[in-house]
N, C-alpha and C positions, 0 to 999 in steps of 0.2 A: 488486366492481370494475366490473362492467358498468354498474351504476346510476350510479356515480361518473363513468364515462367518458361516459355519455349526457348528463351535465351540461356537457360541454365541446363547445361549438358551433364545430366546425372551420370551416365556411363563414363564420361571422361573424368568427372570428379572422383568417381569410385576408383578408376585406374590411378589417378594421382594419389589417392589415399593408400592404395595397395603399394604403390611405389615408395611413398613416404614411410609406411610401416616396415618395409623391407630394408630401409636404409639403416646404417649404424645409428644407435641411439645417442643423440646429442640434444642439447637444449634447443638448437635450431630445428632439428627434426621434430621434436615434441611440439614446438610452436607451429610448425607446418601442419602437423597432423590435426592440431586443434582448429586451425584456420580452415582446413579442408572439411573437417567434420561439421564446422559451422555452416559451410556452404550447403552441405547435404541437409542439415536441419532447416535451413531457410527454404530449400526446395520442398521439404515436407510440409512446412507451415503454409507455403503458398498453395500446395496441392489441397490441403484441408480447407483453406479459405475459398478456393475456387469451387470445390465440391459443395461447401455450405451455401455459397451464393447461388449455384445452380439449383440446389434443393429449394432455397427460398423462392427463386423465380418460378420453379415448377409448381410449388404450392400456391403462389399468388395467381398464376395462370389458371389453375384449377378452380380457385375461389372465384375468380372473375368469370370464368365459363359458367360456374354454378349460378352466379348472380344474373348473368344474361339469360340463362335457361329459365330461372324463376320468373324473371321479368316477362319473357315471351309467354310463359305459361299463364301468368296473371292477365296479360293482354288478350290472349286467345280465349280465355274462359270468361272474360269480362268481369273479373272478380271485383269485389268491393275495394275501394281505395284504402280501406283500413288494412287490407291484406298486404299492402306495400310497405308496411311499417318496418320490417327488418331489412329491406333492400338499401335504403339510404345510409344507415349506419354501416352496413357491410361495405358499400362502395367507398365511404369515407375511410374506413379502416384499410381497405386495399390501397387506396391512393396514398394514405399516410405511410404504409409500409413500403410502397414503391419509392416514395420520396426518400425515406430513410436509406433504402438500399442504393438509390442513385447517389446520395451524398457519400455513403461509405465507399462506393466505387470511385467517385471523384477524388476523395481524400487519399485513396491508395494509388492515384496516378492512372486512373482509368482513361478511356478514350476521351479526347476533347471533342466538343460539338463541332459540326461542320460550320463553315462561315455562313452567316446569315440565319443561323438557328439559335435558339435559346438553350442554355444548358439544362 
């Protein structure tokens, strides 16, 4: 997503929009303005999607770190195995959310896996 977003040159698009808006008003000029505005809107949507994805990954990373820390704590204190009850479902939840995020990135044309690796 980010490599695709980098290909959208917002400053150049804004210049195109300014140029189109300064042209004499015609049907063609109006259509040009709409098309250029649509490009800016696409860039904005991509920016929001990228930010949301980064936020999701940050949260999942924190949750995973928390789960590892709890596991280490339980191992270090030789806690009763019943204390492990919340860790399994938490790991399953994290894995499920990571898989959902992976599928979403894949559907939006995210990076393809390297040869010899699984998606």
